[in-house]
Each structure stands twice: as structure tokens, then as C-alpha cells.
GUNU-142872 format. One line per field, with one value per residue (C-alpha): x, y, z; residue number from 1. Coordinates in nm, 2 decimals. Layout:
# GUNU-142872
xx: c(X / ...)
yy: c(Y / ...)
zz: c(Z / ...)
resi: c(NUM / ...)
# end
This chain:
# GUNU-142872
xx: c(-1.98 / -1.94 / -2.08 / -1.98 / -2.35 / -2.35 / -2.02 / -2.15 / -2.47 / -2.27 / -2.05 / -2.34 / -2.52 / -2.21 / -2.16 / -2.51 / -2.54 / -2.18 / -2.01 / -1.74 / -1.61 / -1.37 / -1.45 / -1.20 / -1.29 / -1.09 / -0.83 / -0.53 / -0.52 / -0.15 / -0.10 / -0.28 / -0.14 / 0.20 / 0.21 / 0.21 / -0.04 / -0.39 / -0.62 / -0.85 / -1.13 / -1.44 / -1.49 / -1.24 / -1.30 / -1.03 / -1.22 / -1.10 / -1.34 / -1.60 / -1.89 / -1.72 / -1.73 / -2.10 / -2.20 / -2.01 / -2.16 / -2.51 / -2.45 / -2.33 / -2.61 / -2.87 / -2.75 / -2.70 / -2.33 / -2.12 / -1.83 / -1.52 / -1.34 / -0.96 / -0.69 / -0.33 / -0.35 / -0.08 / -0.26 / -0.43 / -0.39 / -0.61 / -0.72 / -0.56 / -0.92 / -0.97 / -1.26 / -1.62 / -1.81 / -1.65 / -1.35 / -1.36 / -1.01 / -0.98 / -0.61 / -0.37 / -0.63 / -0.83 / -0.56 / -0.58 / -0.45 / -0.53 / -0.36 / -0.54 / -0.31 / -0.23 / -0.50 / -0.45 / -0.76 / -0.70 / -0.90 / -0.90 / -0.69 / -0.40 / -0.09 / 0.03 / 0.38 / 0.23 / 0.05 / 0.38 / 0.56 / 0.30 / 0.32 / 0.70 / 0.68 / 0.45 / 0.65 / 0.38 / 0.47 / 0.27 / 0.25 / 0.61 / 0.51 / 0.31 / 0.56 / 0.68 / 0.35 / 0.28 / -0.10 / -0.37 / -0.54 / -0.87 / -0.71 / -0.51 / -0.83 / -1.02 / -0.76 / -0.63 / -0.28 / 0.02 / 0.39 / 0.67 / 0.43 / 0.19 / -0.16 / -0.42 / -0.64 / -0.38 / -0.42 / -0.77 / -1.04 / -1.31 / -1.40 / -1.65 / -1.78 / -2.06 / -2.27 / -2.43 / -2.74 / -2.55 / -2.58 / -2.29 / -2.21 / -1.94 / -1.80 / -1.57 / -1.34 / -1.44 / -1.71 / -1.44 / -1.43 / -1.06 / -0.90 / -0.61 / -0.62 / -0.99 / -1.23 / -1.60 / -1.53 / -1.43 / -1.79 / -1.84 / -1.86 / -1.66 / -1.43 / -1.42 / -1.19 / -1.06 / -0.91 / -0.60 / -0.47 / -0.09 / 0.14 / 0.38 / 0.74 / 1.09 / 1.11 / 1.47 / 1.37 / 1.06 / 1.29 / 1.54 / 1.27 / 1.14 / 1.49 / 1.55 / 1.23 / 1.30 / 1.64 / 1.49 / 1.25 / 1.52 / 1.73 / 1.46 / 1.20 / 1.23 / 1.14 / 1.32 / 1.05 / 0.68 / 0.47 / 0.16 / 0.35 / 0.30 / 0.12 / -0.03 / -0.17 / 0.02 / -0.12 / -0.19 / 0.12 / 0.34 / 0.51 / 0.41 / 0.75 / 0.92 / 0.67 / 0.73 / 1.11 / 1.10 / 0.90 / 1.19 / 1.01 / 1.25 / 1.30 / 1.02 / 0.88 / 0.63 / 0.64 / 0.73 / 0.61 / 0.85 / 0.87 / 1.12 / 1.48 / 1.51 / 1.18 / 0.97 / 0.65 / 0.65 / 0.55 / 0.71 / 0.67 / 1.02 / 0.97 / 0.65 / 0.44 / 0.07 / -0.20 / -0.22 / 0.15 / 0.10 / -0.21 / -0.02 / 0.27 / 0.03 / -0.16 / 0.16 / 0.28 / -0.05 / -0.06 / 0.30 / 0.28 / -0.05 / 0.11 / 0.43 / 0.30 / -0.08 / -0.12 / -0.35 / -0.22 / -0.48 / -0.41 / -0.35 / -0.35 / -0.70 / -0.80 / -1.01 / -1.17 / -1.31 / -1.26 / -0.95 / -0.90 / -0.68 / -0.83 / -0.65)
yy: c(3.64 / 3.93 / 3.77 / 3.48 / 3.36 / 3.33 / 3.14 / 2.90 / 2.84 / 2.77 / 2.53 / 2.34 / 2.33 / 2.21 / 1.93 / 1.81 / 1.87 / 1.81 / 1.61 / 1.47 / 1.81 / 1.99 / 2.36 / 2.62 / 2.96 / 3.28 / 3.11 / 3.33 / 3.35 / 3.44 / 3.06 / 2.98 / 3.22 / 3.23 / 3.61 / 3.51 / 3.80 / 3.82 / 3.86 / 3.59 / 3.41 / 3.39 / 3.02 / 2.79 / 2.45 / 2.23 / 1.97 / 1.62 / 1.47 / 1.58 / 1.53 / 1.77 / 2.04 / 1.98 / 1.95 / 2.26 / 2.47 / 2.34 / 2.41 / 2.77 / 2.85 / 2.71 / 2.93 / 3.24 / 3.24 / 3.40 / 3.18 / 3.20 / 2.91 / 2.91 / 2.67 / 2.69 / 3.06 / 3.14 / 3.42 / 3.58 / 3.90 / 3.88 / 4.19 / 4.27 / 4.29 / 3.92 / 3.76 / 3.78 / 3.45 / 3.12 / 3.01 / 2.67 / 2.55 / 2.29 / 2.21 / 1.92 / 1.73 / 1.69 / 1.57 / 1.27 / 1.18 / 0.89 / 0.80 / 0.66 / 0.65 / 1.01 / 1.14 / 1.26 / 1.30 / 1.50 / 1.65 / 2.03 / 2.04 / 1.87 / 2.09 / 2.16 / 2.05 / 1.71 / 1.67 / 1.76 / 1.50 / 1.23 / 1.33 / 1.29 / 0.95 / 0.83 / 0.99 / 1.24 / 1.58 / 1.90 / 2.00 / 2.11 / 2.48 / 2.44 / 2.24 / 2.55 / 2.73 / 2.71 / 2.66 / 2.39 / 2.26 / 2.43 / 2.77 / 2.73 / 2.65 / 2.94 / 3.19 / 2.98 / 2.99 / 2.99 / 3.03 / 2.99 / 2.97 / 2.72 / 2.77 / 2.54 / 2.58 / 2.39 / 2.07 / 2.08 / 1.86 / 1.82 / 1.97 / 1.87 / 2.14 / 2.25 / 2.55 / 2.83 / 2.62 / 2.33 / 2.11 / 1.90 / 1.98 / 1.89 / 2.10 / 2.00 / 2.17 / 2.53 / 2.53 / 2.62 / 2.96 / 3.01 / 3.34 / 3.53 / 3.47 / 3.39 / 3.10 / 3.03 / 2.94 / 3.30 / 3.38 / 3.14 / 2.78 / 2.54 / 2.30 / 1.94 / 1.77 / 1.79 / 1.57 / 1.68 / 1.55 / 1.52 / 1.34 / 1.05 / 1.17 / 1.09 / 1.09 / 1.23 / 1.52 / 1.60 / 1.60 / 1.83 / 2.08 / 2.09 / 2.14 / 2.42 / 2.60 / 2.56 / 2.71 / 3.01 / 3.07 / 3.06 / 3.30 / 3.55 / 3.54 / 3.64 / 3.29 / 3.36 / 3.60 / 3.55 / 3.68 / 3.61 / 3.57 / 3.82 / 4.12 / 4.26 / 4.12 / 4.17 / 4.48 / 4.42 / 4.52 / 4.57 / 4.38 / 4.49 / 4.43 / 4.65 / 4.93 / 4.93 / 4.92 / 5.20 / 5.40 / 5.39 / 5.17 / 4.89 / 4.84 / 5.09 / 5.00 / 5.10 / 4.93 / 4.56 / 4.55 / 4.61 / 4.59 / 4.32 / 4.41 / 4.08 / 4.10 / 4.42 / 4.23 / 4.10 / 4.28 / 4.09 / 4.06 / 4.16 / 4.23 / 4.14 / 4.33 / 4.40 / 4.39 / 4.76 / 4.79 / 4.58 / 4.78 / 5.11 / 4.98 / 4.85 / 5.18 / 5.38 / 5.15 / 5.18 / 5.56 / 5.61 / 5.38 / 5.54 / 5.88 / 5.80 / 5.56 / 5.60 / 5.23 / 5.11 / 4.80 / 4.55 / 4.33 / 3.97 / 3.91 / 3.84 / 4.05 / 3.88 / 4.00 / 4.30 / 4.64 / 4.83 / 5.21 / 5.17 / 5.07 / 5.00)
zz: c(34.79 / 35.03 / 35.35 / 35.57 / 35.56 / 35.18 / 35.18 / 35.45 / 35.25 / 34.94 / 35.12 / 35.26 / 34.93 / 34.75 / 35.01 / 34.93 / 34.56 / 34.43 / 34.70 / 34.47 / 34.38 / 34.61 / 34.64 / 34.78 / 34.91 / 34.90 / 34.68 / 34.59 / 34.21 / 34.21 / 34.27 / 33.94 / 33.68 / 33.51 / 33.59 / 33.97 / 34.01 / 34.14 / 34.44 / 34.58 / 34.39 / 34.61 / 34.50 / 34.32 / 34.17 / 34.01 / 33.80 / 33.74 / 33.49 / 33.24 / 33.48 / 33.72 / 33.46 / 33.37 / 33.74 / 33.85 / 33.58 / 33.67 / 34.04 / 33.99 / 33.74 / 33.98 / 34.26 / 34.04 / 34.09 / 33.81 / 33.71 / 33.49 / 33.33 / 33.31 / 33.20 / 33.30 / 33.37 / 33.12 / 32.94 / 33.24 / 33.44 / 33.75 / 33.94 / 34.27 / 34.41 / 34.32 / 34.12 / 34.23 / 34.20 / 34.10 / 33.90 / 33.73 / 33.65 / 33.37 / 33.41 / 33.47 / 33.69 / 33.37 / 33.13 / 32.91 / 32.56 / 32.33 / 32.00 / 31.69 / 31.40 / 31.30 / 31.54 / 31.90 / 32.11 / 32.42 / 32.70 / 32.73 / 33.05 / 32.88 / 32.86 / 32.50 / 32.60 / 32.70 / 32.37 / 32.19 / 32.39 / 32.31 / 31.94 / 31.95 / 32.12 / 31.84 / 31.56 / 31.47 / 31.33 / 31.31 / 31.67 / 31.72 / 31.71 / 32.03 / 32.23 / 32.42 / 32.47 / 32.84 / 32.82 / 32.80 / 32.49 / 32.59 / 32.63 / 32.31 / 32.11 / 32.25 / 32.13 / 31.83 / 31.99 / 31.76 / 31.73 / 31.48 / 31.18 / 31.33 / 31.48 / 31.64 / 31.33 / 31.13 / 31.33 / 31.49 / 31.32 / 31.59 / 31.93 / 32.19 / 32.42 / 32.65 / 32.52 / 32.72 / 32.76 / 32.92 / 32.61 / 32.49 / 32.12 / 31.87 / 31.58 / 31.30 / 31.05 / 30.96 / 31.22 / 31.47 / 31.30 / 31.37 / 31.30 / 31.44 / 31.82 / 31.80 / 31.76 / 31.80 / 32.17 / 32.26 / 32.37 / 32.66 / 32.54 / 32.76 / 32.57 / 32.69 / 32.44 / 32.09 / 31.81 / 31.64 / 31.30 / 31.27 / 31.02 / 31.06 / 31.03 / 31.13 / 31.51 / 31.52 / 31.29 / 31.51 / 31.82 / 31.65 / 31.55 / 31.91 / 32.05 / 31.80 / 31.88 / 32.26 / 32.21 / 32.02 / 32.30 / 32.57 / 32.36 / 32.27 / 32.54 / 32.91 / 33.04 / 33.37 / 33.48 / 33.54 / 33.25 / 33.05 / 32.72 / 32.45 / 32.61 / 32.29 / 31.97 / 31.64 / 31.47 / 31.10 / 30.91 / 31.22 / 31.50 / 31.85 / 32.00 / 31.73 / 31.78 / 32.15 / 32.11 / 31.85 / 32.10 / 32.34 / 32.59 / 32.63 / 33.01 / 33.10 / 33.44 / 33.70 / 34.04 / 33.98 / 33.62 / 33.33 / 32.95 / 32.91 / 32.80 / 32.62 / 32.43 / 32.42 / 32.34 / 32.70 / 33.01 / 33.30 / 33.67 / 33.76 / 34.13 / 34.30 / 34.06 / 34.12 / 33.86 / 33.89 / 33.80 / 33.49 / 33.38 / 33.42 / 33.21 / 32.94 / 32.94 / 32.90 / 32.62 / 32.43 / 32.46 / 32.36 / 32.06 / 31.95 / 31.98 / 31.79 / 31.52 / 31.51 / 31.59 / 31.86 / 32.04 / 32.15 / 32.46 / 32.40 / 32.78 / 32.92 / 33.22 / 33.49 / 33.81 / 33.99 / 33.81 / 33.90 / 33.90 / 33.58 / 33.25 / 32.92)
resi: c(1 / 2 / 3 / 4 / 5 / 6 / 7 / 8 / 9 / 10 / 11 / 12 / 13 / 14 / 15 / 16 / 17 / 18 / 19 / 20 / 21 / 22 / 23 / 24 / 25 / 26 / 27 / 28 / 29 / 30 / 31 / 32 / 33 / 34 / 35 / 36 / 37 / 38 / 39 / 40 / 41 / 42 / 43 / 44 / 45 / 46 / 47 / 48 / 49 / 50 / 51 / 52 / 53 / 54 / 55 / 56 / 57 / 58 / 59 / 60 / 61 / 62 / 63 / 64 / 65 / 66 / 67 / 68 / 69 / 70 / 71 / 72 / 73 / 74 / 75 / 76 / 77 / 78 / 79 / 80 / 81 / 82 / 83 / 84 / 85 / 86 / 87 / 88 / 89 / 90 / 91 / 92 / 93 / 94 / 95 / 96 / 97 / 98 / 99 / 100 / 101 / 102 / 103 / 104 / 105 / 106 / 107 / 108 / 109 / 110 / 111 / 112 / 113 / 114 / 115 / 116 / 117 / 118 / 119 / 120 / 121 / 122 / 123 / 124 / 125 / 126 / 127 / 128 / 129 / 130 / 131 / 132 / 133 / 134 / 135 / 136 / 137 / 138 / 139 / 140 / 141 / 142 / 143 / 144 / 145 / 146 / 147 / 148 / 149 / 150 / 151 / 152 / 153 / 154 / 155 / 156 / 157 / 158 / 159 / 160 / 161 / 162 / 163 / 164 / 165 / 166 / 167 / 168 / 169 / 170 / 171 / 172 / 173 / 174 / 175 / 176 / 177 / 178 / 179 / 180 / 181 / 182 / 183 / 184 / 185 / 186 / 187 / 188 / 189 / 190 / 191 / 192 / 193 / 194 / 195 / 196 / 197 / 198 / 199 / 200 / 201 / 202 / 203 / 204 / 205 / 206 / 207 / 208 / 209 / 210 / 211 / 212 / 213 / 214 / 215 / 216 / 217 / 218 / 219 / 220 / 221 / 222 / 223 / 224 / 225 / 226 / 227 / 228 / 229 / 230 / 231 / 232 / 233 / 234 / 235 / 236 / 237 / 238 / 239 / 240 / 241 / 242 / 243 / 244 / 245 / 246 / 247 / 248 / 249 / 250 / 251 / 252 / 253 / 254 / 255 / 256 / 257 / 258 / 259 / 260 / 261 / 262 / 263 / 264 / 265 / 266 / 267 / 268 / 269 / 270 / 271 / 272 / 273 / 274 / 275 / 276 / 277 / 278 / 279 / 280 / 281 / 282 / 283 / 284 / 285 / 286 / 287 / 288 / 289 / 290 / 291 / 292 / 293 / 294 / 295 / 296 / 297 / 298 / 299 / 300 / 301 / 302 / 303 / 304 / 305 / 306 / 307 / 308 / 309 / 310 / 311 / 312)
# end
């Protein structure tokens, strides 16, 4: 999307072929990530219904435009150079929940906090672990998000998605292929909705558990700063935060990016950090931990956009 002519042609084609979908151009991605970092996306679509997703994908494929799907942007680090092609955001504009006994059906743009709230209202237990995770259902399923002993694999029974061919498919149970921070959807499928199985329980006890977990988060995590949550995955047999702390990196900073003083597993945007700042901090952390302990930390944060001059 490097020329005015191409943008003009895309705009005109979109007006004719997908008139019900609003398309933005040169949209700052810092407005759509919890890190508050990122250059401009050439094209940006915020979908409102299932048909929007299917039609957007069809439109971009027809016009040979690369596209990326995001949720709430809570696990993303976007390049300072922006994102070439299109971004399809499946977020709060595509959020809906339905209750059927012990089952909750939710669209992929629904925030996990909203699902937890609906579960509480209906005295359903099993989703408390996710009540403080600042992401959408779709994003959580892609990476099998988890916290405080719970993971999405524990509650997910069925998922509807669009495959790479544009076909609508459904998987159940073990077909999700959940593992640590991974699922079958990590390779490009687009999640539309999912059904979660919870359990009836005492409403006051559910509320108390949610309050307790929220207190732990506030106490132990740097929620007062923009970040993308845990920066690195947990290495087998170790804890990333402890390795980083034991490497003497608590508070280490470059530019506006910093290893959190409160929780070393978080790299935070402490002062108008750039993507390059964050990458440099991550690179130094990885190299130092590898040198001191022989452990290679793998990023949990997902990098999107044009290639930078720093790689990790």
C-alpha cells in the first residue's frame, strides 16, 4: 500500500464490494494495543458481525492484500514502521454472549472479563482464572491463555472458525489441539465463536475468588503501565521472571522500555517507548539469561508489522 493510487483504488473497490464495512487507512496501531506502541496499519477494519469477517477476508484475498487478524491487542508488539496490508480487528464491536444451562456461547470478540462477569451473574464457576486477562475470547483460544492454574483448554468444548480456504468449520474437544500457549488456531484460522462448559456454584464464592485473583494481579503485576502482559513464555523447569531477576535485570531499561521493578516477567512501556526500545530490552534479556543460565527464553508477545533493524 505504498502509493496514493493504490489506496484510492482500494477505497473505491471497498465502497462497491463491501459497503457495510468501514475501512480506515493509515490507522495508528498504538491506539489498538495494550502496549500503546506501533506505527500505522495501511488498512484497518473493525468488524461488527460474522458476515463482516467473511466478507473482509474474501475482499482482501480477491485483491491480493495481505491481512492480519487481531483481537484486543493485549499480546501484541507492533513495529514502529507499521503494518503492511490490512488489519482485521475482531474486538468489542463483535461481542455477544448466550447462556444455556452450564454452557456459555460467545463470539470471538468478547472480552474475557465480560464472559467472567456473565458467568458470575449466572452462578457459573470455572472461568474465574480468566477474569483479569485483558484479551478477547478469540485471542485467548489461539494461544490457550491461562492464569492461576486455569487455561482455556479446561473450559472450551466447541469452536466455530473460518479456515484458510474461507470455509466455516467446527471443532470439538481434543480437536482444538491445546497445549502450552498453543492451539490448532495458531496457524491462520479465524475464530468466530466458541462454547464454554462451566459448572453451577455458589455466586458469593465465585465473586470472592474473582476479587482475590484481582487483588493478586494488582499486587504483583505492573498494571499501572502499558504492557503486553508476560513478555516471555515459561521455560520448562524454570520461571522466566525469576531467571530475569536472578540475572540482575530488574529495572533494566533502554529508551522508554523497562523490565518491570514489580514483576520481572513484564517489559513495560514506562515512558513513550518505541517498538525498537522493547525489542532491544528483550534481546538483552534473552542474551543475558542464556549466558548466565543456558536457558533460551521464547517470546510470548506476538510481533507484527514491517521488519525492524532489531531481531530477537
